[in-house]
MARTI-309210 format. One record per residue (C-alpha): x, z, y. Coordinates in steps of 0.25 Angstrom, whole numbers, plus 5000, padded with zeros to 4 digits. Each point is the difference from the previous one (the first is absolute). Layout:
XZY...
! end
This chain:
564753934749499450135003498650074997499250055012498750085000498849955007498650065002499049924992499349975014501349945005500149914987498649965002500349965015501349924995499149934990499149955012501149945008500749924990500149865002499649964986499650094988501449994993500850045011500850124997500050135008501549975004499649875006498850065007500850115006501149905004499049925007499550125008501450045004500349855004498750005008500350145007501449955004499449875006499050085007501050095006500949885005498849935005499550125008501550015006500049865004498650015007500550125007501349935004499349885005499050085008501150075007500849875003498749945006499950125009501449995005499949845001498850025009500850105008501249915002499349875002498750035005500450035015499849935013501449975002500249914988498749935003500549975014501349944994499149914991499449935012501449985007
! end
């Protein structure tokens, strides 16, 4: 364990986002870190999906492929 110094305003903000009144600051900060990591992963996944969609439209959305579908 270690001690960190926080401004009183930060402590008050941490109190407002706790899931329940008995949640420790350690648990609260851990949840914030977990949520931040998930958010970054989700943003990356959404970005990658949008790039893939554009490429798939480029590869599959052309007249030559559609002509073969009717052959």
